[in-house]
N, C-alpha and C positions, 0 to 999 in steps of 0.2 A: 504494500500500500504506500504509494508515493504521493507527494503534494500534487504532482501533475495528474494523477488518477483522480484525486479528490476534486480538483478543478474541473476535470472532464465530467464527473458525475454530478456535482452540485453547483458549479460556478456559472452564473449568467454571463454571457459575453456581450459587450457593448461595442458596436461597430458603426462607422460612418459610411454612408454611400457616397457616390461621386458628387452628389449635390450638397454634401455636408449634413444630411439628415441622420440623426442618431437612431439606430435600430438595436433592439435588445433581443438577443437569441437566448431563449430560456434554457435552463440546464436540463439534463436528462432526468434528474430526480430532484425532489425536495427532500431534505433530511427527515421530514415528518410524513412522507408517503408511507402508507401501510401495506403489508402483505402478510400472508399466513405461512407459518412454518408448521408442518405436520409433526406429530410426536416422533422424536428421534431423528428427524430429518437433518438436524444439526446437532448440537449438544443440549437441546431442550428436551425436558422430560415429559412434556405434554404439548398438545396442540395450542399454539399461541398466535395472536395477532401482534406483530411487531412493526417496527419502522425501518426504513432503509438506513437511517442514521445510527440507530441502535445496533443493527446488524454489522455495520462497518466498525463501530466501537468494539463490539465483541470480537471481531476478526483481528483487529489491531491490538487490543489490550488484553483480552481474556484467552483467546484460543490456544496460543502456543504453550503457556506455562501456568495458567491460573484457573483452568476449567474445574478442577477438583475443589478448589477453594471457593470460587464465586458462582459457578454455574452460568447459565445464560442471563445476562442483565437485561431486563425488559421493562425499564422504567426511565423517566427522564433523567439525564445525567446532570443533576444540579448539585448544590453544595451538600444537601442532605444525603443524596445517593452516594456521592464521593466519600463522605464521612463514613457511611456504612461499609462501602467497599474497602476503604483503607483500614477500618477497624478489623475486618475479617482477615486482611492480608497481614496486619500487625500480629494478630493472634496466631496465625499460621507460622509466621516467622519465629515467634517466641516458642512455639511447640515443635520446631524443627520440621515442619511440613513443607516449607519452601526455603530455598537458599537466599542468602543476601543478594546474589546476582539477580535473582528473579524480581526482588523488590526494586533494585536499581533499574532494571529494564522497564518495570511498570511505571516508575516515576519519570524516566526519560521519555517514554512513549506518550504518557499523559501530558507532559509539558509540551512536547512537540505538537501534539494534536491541538491543544488549547492555544498555544502561542502562535503557531504557524498558520492555522486554518480558520480560527474563529471569525476573522474579519471578512472571510468570503461569504459566510452565511448570516452574520449578525453584526451590524454596526454598533460600536461601543456607545456612540452618542448620536443624537439627531439635533436639529435646530430646536425642536420642541422641548427636548430635555436639557438643552443648554441655555437658550434664550429665556430670560425671565418672562413668565406668563402674565399677560396684561391684567386678567381678572385677579390673579393672586397678588400682584403688586398693588393694585388699587385697594384691595381688601386689607393688605398689610399696612399700607399707609393710613387707612382709616382706623384700624385697630391700634396702631402706634400712637396716633393723635388722641384717641379716646383714653388711652392708658398711660399718657405721658408721665404723670407724677409718680405712679407706681414703678415704672421702668427706670426713672431717674434714681430711685432708691435701690435698684438692683433686685426687684421682685422677680425671682426666677420662676415662681409658680405662674404668675401672669404671663411671663414670656413663653413658658412651655405651652400654656393654653393657646396662645396666639399662634405659635408654631404648628401645633396640632391642627388647628382649624385651617391654616394655610396649606398644609400638606394634604389634608382631605380634599380641598378644592383642587389642588394640583393633580391629585390622583384621578379625579373625575375629568379634568380638562385634558389629561394626557392619555386617557383610555384609548387603546388601539395603537399607540405610538410604539414602534418596535425598539425605540431607545430605552424603554422600560425593561427590556429583556436583561440588560446588564444587572439591574437591581433584583428583578424577580428570580433570576437563576441562582443568585448568591455567588456569582462568579467573582465579583469585585464591588466593593463599596456598598453603601446602603442608602435607600431613599430618604430615610429620616435623618441621615447625617450628611452624606456627600451631596445629594441633590439639594437639600436644604441650604447648605453652605454656598453651593455654586450659584443657585438661581432664586433663592427666597431670602434668607437672612442668616447671619452667623449665629446670633442669639447670645445667651449668657456666657461670659468668660470670667473665671475666678481670678482675682487680683491677690497674689500672695503677700503683697506689701500691706494692703489695707484690710485684708481678710474679708473682703466683700466681693460681690459679683457686679460686673458691668455688662450692659446689654448692647451688643452690636446690631444695628438695624440694617446695615447694608449687606450685599452678597458679593461674591467674587466677580460675577459677570458685570455688575454695575460698577465695580471698582471700590477700593478701600478709601474711605474718607480720611483726610489728613489727621483729624483728631482721634481717629480710631486705630492708627498705626501702633501706638504703644499697647493697646488692648490686644491686638493680634500678636504682638510679641509675647504677652503673657499667655496667650493660648498655646504658643509653641512650648513655653517653659512648663506649663502645668499639664 
């Protein structure tokens, strides 16, 4: 299984014709296309409906050395699934059921698949998940003005309530945006932390000198205000 093969199977091709018009040639498969594996047709113990992406994952990661430990993996490969897989592999290593080299091969193949291939099928960010949402920002500014005195005093409870309401609005506004896959999969970052800081507001930051919290109202995409630079410094320290 090479990167070239994965591109052939799953990569859409973008081409320009002689008039400069862009045409998209669809890939042979989507990773989520389903098919049936009959019982024992592969190393599955029962008849299952699986996906092309999961089949490729099993061929690359499981088939050679980890069939007895993992069996056929037939669920979305997200952070929870990876935790379960690596828990089984770790226990097998401790009980001398697999060698260290097998674990190294697993880690290398997993990293290669994730780092080399993920951008072909899933963009990490979209304009929707980067650019501050108009409705969210309007509501943020309204809530900040309504709670100005509490926030000046470092009221983290009020700040947290504001952040929660804004993130709920953002979730609804971004429904269907594939940029959310980055957060939903558990692959990297979190909606309540990274998205909030990037596109909503930084929020409470502890000041170790005054032993109090300061509330940052801006986000990274809007830019850090001059008066907030020291607070961001404290965020790095704490």
